[in-house]
C-alpha positions as CSV (number, residue, x, y, z in Angstrom):
1,M,89.9,108.5,77.7
2,S,87.4,108.8,80.5
3,S,88.3,109.9,84.0
4,P,88.4,107.6,87.0
5,W,86.9,110.4,89.2
6,R,83.5,112.0,89.2
7,Q,83.1,115.4,90.8
8,A,79.9,116.1,92.8
9,T,78.9,119.3,94.7
10,D,80.5,118.2,98.0
11,H,82.7,115.1,97.2
12,V,84.6,113.2,94.6
13,R,84.0,109.5,93.7
14,L,87.1,107.7,92.6
15,A,87.4,104.4,90.9
16,I,90.5,102.4,91.8
17,R,92.1,99.1,90.8
18,L,94.1,98.1,93.8
19,T,97.1,95.7,93.9
20,P,97.8,94.4,97.4
21,N,101.2,93.0,98.3
22,G,102.6,95.4,95.7
23,G,105.9,96.0,97.5
24,R,105.3,99.7,98.1
25,D,102.4,102.2,98.4
26,A,102.2,104.1,95.1
27,V,99.9,105.2,92.2
28,D,100.8,103.7,88.9
29,G,98.8,105.8,86.5
30,I,95.3,105.3,85.0
31,E,94.1,102.2,83.1
32,T,90.9,101.7,81.1
33,D,89.2,98.3,81.4
34,A,87.4,96.4,78.6
35,N,84.2,98.3,79.2
36,G,85.9,101.6,78.7
37,E,85.8,102.5,82.5
38,A,88.9,104.4,83.7
39,R,90.5,103.4,87.0
40,L,93.4,104.8,89.0
41,K,95.9,102.0,89.4
42,M,97.3,101.8,92.9
43,R,99.4,99.4,94.8
44,V,100.0,98.9,98.5
45,S,102.5,96.8,100.4
46,A,99.8,95.5,102.8
47,V,98.4,92.0,102.4
48,P,94.7,91.5,101.4
49,E,93.5,90.0,104.6
50,K,91.2,91.4,107.3
51,G,90.9,94.8,105.5
52,K,94.6,95.6,105.8
53,A,95.1,96.5,102.1
54,N,92.0,98.7,102.1
55,K,93.2,100.5,105.2
56,A,96.6,101.0,103.7
57,M,95.0,102.2,100.4
58,I,92.9,104.8,102.3
59,A,95.9,106.0,104.4
60,A,98.2,106.2,101.4
61,L,95.7,108.0,99.2
62,A,94.8,110.5,102.0
63,K,98.5,111.3,102.5
64,M,99.1,111.7,98.8
65,L,96.1,114.1,98.5
66,G,96.8,115.9,101.7
67,V,93.4,115.2,103.3
68,P,92.5,113.4,106.6
69,K,92.0,109.7,106.4
70,S,88.5,110.2,107.8
71,S,87.5,112.1,104.6
72,V,88.2,109.0,102.4
73,T,85.5,106.3,102.5
74,L,85.3,102.9,100.8
75,V,81.9,102.8,99.0
76,S,82.2,99.5,97.2
77,G,84.7,96.7,96.4
78,D,85.6,95.7,100.0
79,T,87.0,92.3,98.8
80,A,87.5,93.1,95.1
81,R,90.4,94.7,93.2
82,Q,88.1,97.3,91.7
83,K,87.0,99.8,94.3
84,I,84.9,103.0,94.5
85,L,86.0,105.6,97.1
86,R,84.3,108.7,98.2
87,I,86.5,111.7,99.1
88,D,84.7,114.3,101.2
89,H,86.7,117.5,100.6
90,D,86.6,120.5,98.2
91,P,85.9,118.7,94.9
92,E,87.8,121.1,92.7
93,D,90.8,120.9,94.9
94,I,90.7,117.1,95.0
95,V,90.3,116.9,91.2
96,Q,93.3,119.1,90.7
97,R,95.4,117.0,93.1
98,L,94.2,113.7,91.4
99,E,95.1,115.1,88.0
100,A,98.6,116.0,89.2
101,L,99.0,112.6,90.9
102,A,97.9,110.7,87.8
103,A,100.0,112.9,85.4
104,S,103.2,112.3,87.4
105,R,102.8,108.5,86.9
106,P,103.1,106.5,83.6
107,D,100.0,105.2,81.9
């Protein structure tokens, strides 16, 4: 299975499939779509209007990874379920934290 994150020299790009109105803020593992692309499954309790779900996703992910919200940026997928995030922090540290986060959740 491929990985939903791509490590660069100064950041990590993360592919996410977001479920808004999901009842709680949580990571639900990793899924692979029909094209073989892996995505981190995430849910937030916020509704998908006026960017509320995106803001909740960024805040929840930043908290889970232990980084400031300002270091997590939405690159693409503003109104779609599939999103790409850029996390500006030590890439090796972020990859380790993402692996631990994904491993603690069912696939």
